[in-house]
Structures are given as structure tokens and as C-alpha cells.
N, C-alpha and C positions, 0 to 999 in steps of 0.2 A: 339883231342879233348879227348877222351877216357884215353890216356894216361895221358895229365895231369890232369886231373880229381883224376885219381886211385894215382900220386904224391901228389895232393893238398889234399888230404884226406887219404895219407897213407894206399890205399889198394892197397893187394898182389894179388889179384886178381880179375879182376870187366870184365865182358862180355857182350854184348848190341846186339839184333837182332832188324832190320826195314825190315818190311816186307810191298810193297807195288804193285803194278799192274804188274809193269816190273821185280817183284822177290824179294829175300830176299839177305840183307846186313847183314854181322854180322864182330863185332871189337870186338877183346879182347886185354888187357891192364893189366899191372902190373909186379911184378920181379917173378910171378911163371911161365910165359906164355914165360919167357927170360930162365927160366930153360931147363937141358935137359934132354929131355924123356917126357916132358911137352907136353901133344898133345890136342884137341879139344875134340876127343873121350873120354879120360879120363876125364874130367871136367863136374863132376855131382853134382849141387848144391843144397839144399834144397829149394823146391817152399812153404814150410810154410804152411801159411793160403792160398797159391792160390790153394794148394789143394781142396781145399771146392768148386773151382768151375769145378773140373773134379768129384767129388763127384754127385752137382749138373748136370751136364749134363748127366752122368747116371742114376740119378732118373728121370731124363726128357725122357733120351729114355723108360726106361719103361714104363713113363705116355704114352708115344706115344704108345706104345706094348698093355696097357690096362691091365699090370701089378701092375702098383700103380696107383691111383688117386689122382690130389694135394687137394682135398675137403675133402676126406675119413677122420674122426677123427682117430689119431695115434691110440688110445685105440682098435677100430678095428683089427688090425693087430698085436698088444701086449698085449699078454694077463695080464701081470703082472703090464701096465701103469695104473699109481693112476689116483683117480676119482679127484685132487685135480687139474690135467692138463686136464683132457676130452675133452675140445674143442679146444686142438690143432692138427693142421691139416700138411700135407705134405710144404702146400703154407707158413703158417706161419714160418717153419722152416727153410726153402730154402732163405726166405727175410727177415731173425733174427729178426722177429716180432710175434713168438712164447710165451713170456712172460717167457723162462725158461734160469734160471740162465746161466751164462758166461761157468763157468767151473764143469762139475760131482764134487758131495760131494764127499768127502774119497777116497778111494783108490778100486773102484771098481773092475779091473782084467781082465775083460769080457764087450765085448760093450752091451750085455744084462744087464748084473746088472748095468753097469753106464747108461744105458737110464732108466730102473728101479728107481735107487736113483736120476738122474735127474729129474723126473716127481714126486717123492715124494719131492722133494724140494720145492712145489709148482710154484706159477706162482707172478713173479713183476709184471705184469700187465694181464688185458683181452685178448687175443689173440688177434691181427690186431690193435691193439690201438697205439700204440708205436712202437719203435725200440731199440733191445740190444744186441748187437754183442754178439753170442752165439756158444762156440767150441761145447759146450755140445747138443747142436741141431743136428749141423753134424754128432757126435756120434750116434744120433738117427737116422738121415738120412743113415745113412750106417746101422744101423742094419736093416730099412725098405728094402734097396737093398739087403741084407742080406735073410731076410725072403721071399722077392719077389723072388728071383733067386734060392736059396738054395745051394748058392757059398758065399765063404767068401768075403768079399768087396774087397781086393786083387785082387782075380781071376776075380769077375765082373767087375772092373775098368781098366783090363789088358787085359779082353777078348773082353769087349765093345767099349772099347775106344782107350787106350794105343796101343794094336795092330794093329786095323785099321790105325788110324793115321803114324806106323810104329816108335815107341816111344818105345825104351828098358826100360821097369821095373824095378824101383830103387824106395827102401822105405827106410826109414829112420828107421825104424823097423828092418832091417836086408837086407843085400846087395842082389838084383837080377840079375845075367849076370853080377857079378863081377863089379858094378860101384864104384864110388868114391866119395868124396866128398873133397875139397877143404878148406883146412883150415890156419891160418897164419903159423902153424907148420907144412905144408907141407899136400901133400897128402894122406888122410888114407883113407883106406875102410869104409865104412857107414856102423856105429854102431848102437845099438842098441838106440835111442835117444825119442821115444815118444812112450807112451803107449799103448798098442794094441786097446784099447778101445778107443784113441782119434786118430786112423790112418785116417778116413774117413774126419777128421776136417786140417792133418796136416803133414802127413807121407811122401809124395809124393817128389821126387828130380828128377833132371833132367837137362837139357841145355838149353839155350835161344832160339835154334833152334827147340826145340821141344812146349816150350811155342809161339812161330811162327803160329809154325802147327796147334796148337790148340786153339788159336785167328781165322787162318781160318775158323773156324768152324761157325762163327757169322758175315759174311761178308753180306754184299746186294751180291756183284756181286763175290757167292762162286759156286765153281763148283759142279758136278751133285754127285761126292763120297760125298760130306760132305754133300748132302741134303738126300742121302740114310743114313748116318750117323745119322742125325738129322734133324728130318724136319722142316718146314718155320714155321709153330705154335708152337713148341717146341720153337723155335730160337726166335719167338715175344716175346712169353711168358716169357723170361728170362732176355729180353731186357727192358721190363717195368717196372712201380714199381706197387706190387698187391693191395699196401695199403696207406694209407694217413699217413705216419709215419714218420717224417724227421732222417734222419739219423746225428743228427747236429753233423756239426763240421768234419764229416768223409767225406762225400759227397754231391750233391744235392738229390739224391734220391740213392732207392736199389730195385733192380729185384731179377731175383731169382738166387740165386748168386752174380751177378754182382754187383759192383758199380757204380752208374749213375752219370756223369757230363755234366753237361749242359742239355741242352732239344732240342727235334726237330731234324732235321736235322746232326746238329753241335755237337750231344749226342755223348761224348765215354763213352766206356764200361773198367772198370779196377777192380785194385786190386793192395793194397800194403801189404806187408808182412814182418815179420822177425822171424828169428829162428835160435839157434845153434850159433847167434854171424854172422848173413848172411843177406842179405837180397834180395827181391825178389820184382818187380815189373812189370805188366802187363797191357797196353792199347791197346784197339782194338777200333778203327773210322770205324764204319759200312759202312757209305756212302763212304768213299774215299777207303776203301780197305785198309786202313791201319793198321798195327799190329806192336807195340813196345815192346821188352824186355829185362829186364834189369836184370842181377844178381850180387853179389859181396860177397866175404869172409869176409866180415867184418860188424859189425852194421853201420859201416860211411858210408856204401853204401845207405843208406837213404838220407843221405845230400848229395851225389854225384848224386844222382837220379833227387834232386831237383835243382841240376846246370845245368845236364845234359835235363833237361825238360824247363828251364829257357833260355838255349845257342839254344834249337830246336824253341822255341816260334821265337825266333829273329829270325831266319831264314826262317817261314814259319807257319808249323805246332802249331796249339795254344792246344796242348797237353792237356788233361782233368785231371785237379787237383782238391783236396779238397778246401773247402771253402779260401780264404787267412784271415790269421788273424784276426784281432779286424774292427769291421766296423768304429769305429773312436777313435781317441786318448783317455789314459784312462782318462787324463784330463779333458774330457770335459763333463764326468758325474759324478766327484769326485772321480776317483780312485777306489781304493777297497774301501772305505769306504761307495760307492754306493751298495753294496752289503748287502742281505740282512742278516738277522741272519741266518751264513752258519757254526760256528762250531759242530764241533763234529764228529760221526762215520756217515758213507757213506757205506753200505753193498749190494752185488751181491752176493748170496751165502753165500760162504768162504772167497771171497775178500773182503777187505775191506780197505777202503781210511780213513782219518784223516784230518779234516781242523781245524787249529788252528791259534791264532793272534799272532804274535809278541808285546813286549812292546809298538815298536812303530806304533802297529794297522796294521802292512801289514798282509792279510791272506794268508796263507801260507797253501798248499794242498802236502800230502804226500801220493802216491800210494802204491799198494802193494808190489812193488818192492823196496821201502825209497825211488826211486826218491822225488823229493821237488819241488814245482811249485810255484813261486809267483802270488797272485791272481789279477785280476786288472778287477773294473766292469763297465761295458757299459750296461746304463740303468737300473732296478730294479733285471734284470734276467740272463741277457747274460754275461758271462765274461771271459776275455783270460788267460790264465796259460801260464806262462814262467819259464821254466828248471832253478833252481839255477845255475846250472852247464853251462848252455848254455842259455843266456838270448837273444839271438835274432833269439830264436824258439820262437815259440810264438802256441798256440794251442787253440782251442775255446771249450766251456760248457756252460751248463745252466741250473738254477736253475727252480723247476716247484712250484707253490705253490700251497696249496689246497685253494678251492674257499671261502671254510668260515670260516678258521682260518686267511688265507691268508700268511700263516707259509712255510717256504720253505720245504718240506717234499721229493721232489725229486732231484737226480741231473744226468744231461746228459754232460758226458767226456769222452773222450777216447773210443766212441761207446757203452760204457756201461750205460745203467739205474741204477742207485745206490738208492736205499732205506734209508732215515734218521734213524739209529738206536738210536741215543743221540744226 
């Protein structure tokens, strides 16, 4: 199965781990693994944003020990924290409900400066009232960990979590213990790729076995060692949404670090990530004791992951995924003409999206990477977005209107909440 997916999507290295009550099975495929000298031990791929789950777990360990408090204002810990963001707490940061911008403004150079600059940029919304994915928010979490422990974030995550899980630490800001990253150009030592300030959001690297071991911390039927590392109260808190703030189009809800798919006993935990031309996906089903981890050395890994989940669902496990595409055919509600007046600039910190209309009236969104999406309306606020180069792929978004003017003033897309600037 994995070999077919690697061939179909032209991926040179893909690996998957499935952990269940009977143990963990690992499969690897692609040209890299057929090469001479390639071993499982040498394959270290970026975790990218899955790093946030490790950072969140260390923060919760410190909460359990009384070194951090979920509801203590950040300003009480960080003296340079701006008054404009005075209501933000650790609970807000871990659930992406802080109102902070997605990325720290400018080039701060250190975690302390990045945290200060992020707070100074102000809030997109009152903390706890909405969801907006924030890398910068996890820079702040990392800074809180450093102030609580007197250690660097790297040392804290190594000593408190990676070491006890027997995971060899490797960071994209520099190799530790000889880690390597697989790329299309071969196996290369991990090189500086993530700014030091952003490390708590995206700097870890490792193997699918590492992700499977980490996921085991959150199972219902976990062992005593896991409970000693992260207590039941902390696990329960991470698996529940703390606010009524929908991560529209990304997941059904969001806990403390984890994206949540479904509800009740059928709920899955997970996170999807991409970075440095690679893909990383993890899913945990606490009730059944299932952990699924997937890595690929290509951005095409995201499509391969989608195909893998479809195949697995056909065989039994209904792996949790983001809400699928549009709720109804675009033509049912007038296509893109059913959208509100949405043209102009939409801003989240220094990130700018632009929406314009073609001569034929089609609404087109251009993101900060220059990718263009064709928009189709579903009612007056919800839309689906199809990349111009991949029209078979569909993402959900929505506009939020001002109750007094009725004008669209906010847009929620790709996990970010964007303010209308013009």
C-alpha cells in the first residue's frame, strides 16, 4: 500500500507507524529506502508544526507541578508583555484562542524579543472568543517554559519529555546526536532552518516511531510510566476544547495543543503539518488505543496521507480528518456570486491575503505564498476554495459580518482569522 502511494505521488521517502493494543508496526517505501546504506535509524524528518504538541505537553507537565498556571495572565510572567494583550493566558495560547497574530512581527532574533513584538502587535479579537492559528503564540509558550524552568526550551523538552520517551533529540536549528533529514537531494545533516525564537512551534525532527511513542501518552489504556510522565488530569484537559471557538475548516474543535476530530468515544486527536518541503501527520484514538503517524520527504505527502486515510477507512478505522469540502454544490447557492462583498486586503499581522474578481466575476484569493484559489459561495458567508493548480482539492472558509453594517469584516481561512484592511 505505502509503496503504491510513494510511486503515485513521486515521493522518495515515506514512512508510517500504526500502534495498537498488539504493538507498533512500521512501513517504509520510496527510492531512498532502496538505496545502499539507508537505515531506519538514519531517517529523521521534520515534525514541523507537530512540534507544538510536544511544547504543549511540557507546558502541561509544568502546570501539573505548579510551575505554570493555565489561567495566569502572561503579563504576570513576562515583564515586557504589552498592555494591549494583557488578557492572554497559557490556556488561550495552547488552544490558539489568544487573539495573537500568526507570526511574530519583524526579525526579533530571540524568544524574549519575539514574545514582546507579538504582544505589541495587539490582538485580532478578545482572548477566548475566536480561533486563529498562531505560531507566535507557541513562541510565547516556549518562553513561559524557559522562565518557569530556567532552561532553554530545547533542554526542557529534552529532559522532561524526549528523554523519558527514549526519543533521540533532533532540532531543525542544528543537529543533536547526528540526526539527518531526508530530502529529494538525498540524506543531509539537519541544517539551521527554524529561527531560534520559533523553535517551540516547529523545530523538532524525528521518526514515525517517535511520534507513535509520543501518541501513546494520550491513550485511555496507557501504562503507569505514561501516567507518571503526564497525569490523567493534564491528558483530559488537552483532549477537550476549552472555549466555544470553532477552528473552521481545520477540525471539529481544538484542545490544548491537539486538533479534535469528531466527538465522544469516537473522537480522534491529531495535527497536520508541512515544512521544508516535507509532510508530517499524526492521529490518536484514545478509546481504541490506536496511534497513526505518517511522514514524507515531499510536500506531496499531504495528498498521499489523504489517500492512505481513505484506504484505511475502507478497511475499518475511520481516521479523524478535517471537515470535507463544501456542504453542497456551489451552483445550489449561486456560486461565487453568493459571496458577500469580499474583495480587498485581509490582514493577520504581517500576513496579507488579497481577494479580487476576474473579468467574468470569479472571486480569486491569493495567499501570502502567491497561491491562487477560486472561491465558491455556500450561503452568504461560507465558501470553498480550490487552488487554481489543483482544482480537485477543496478547503473551507467563511466570512464574519459586522452585526451593525452587515459588511464582511473578518475572514477565517487556513486556520487564520484575517481582518479586513481595505
